[in-house]
Phi, psi and omega in degrees: 000161170263150170260182186295340175273000180084014179272148177280125184219170167255132180265160179281150178277136176254120184304325179300323177301319181299310180299311184292324175299318179298316179295321176298313179300315179293321178297319183262004177073033179286133185294326181187167173214148182242137173253128181250139175200132181284349185265129180305318185295325178285324178293320177298318178301314178297313178303317178296316179298313181296317180296322178300318183276339179271319189230342185272200180306322182299327181295321178286323181291319186223086179303326178295318179293323178299317174298318182296324182271358181298331183267005183276145171213156178241134179225165181278325188223161174298324179301319177294321175296316176305309180298319182294317180295316178301318179292318180291324185262350178078011177199161182292139178280155171277127182257122178239126180257159177240155178198157175273351181272149175286125183237131177304141176065026176295148183260134174299142181302323181298342182255011181301315179306314181295318179296322181285344175050044173089352178287156170298151183245133170253110185260124184258130173237148179245160174246190181060236177250029171100170179295149178291159175301324178302315178293319178301313188275349173277350181283160175287329178208160171241129179281151177299142180292157175282126182252123175263210176263140176078199185258002178272130183213076182212077182282152168298145185302321182290331174291314177301316180298318179300314179296314180298313180300322178296318180291320181292314186272339183247346179077010179271156177273000000 
């Protein structure tokens, strides 16, 4: 990810994002989602949170959250997520990245299914100040950014994911 100075960094995982991503995935029928982070401490934190809601006291307290987090996994790199999807689906995924920046030849979210041509899709979202250029241009496609009003364009990742999933699965603008 980039930070506000444009440096490549690893961002911290936010527990609220984990819960909300699970709920979004369950709502839209997403097969799974991966949280990537290069730091052992961050991956352990995510694993503990997921286990708490899948098997711990949280699972008894909130069966809906247990269902929502059933599809979550933590990996160190995007490559590991790619390999996991390929192994689960029996073929390589189509990789689509998201960004708030305007990128030439970006694909509208509503056309992602057509662009992927039936392949499983690995959809990349960034935190901080977005995915690095390397990740964007290594992807099969970059989706058009979400455009709001005015010149401010820095949504929370879970809000961006909700909007993109709605556009991808319902075809609305």
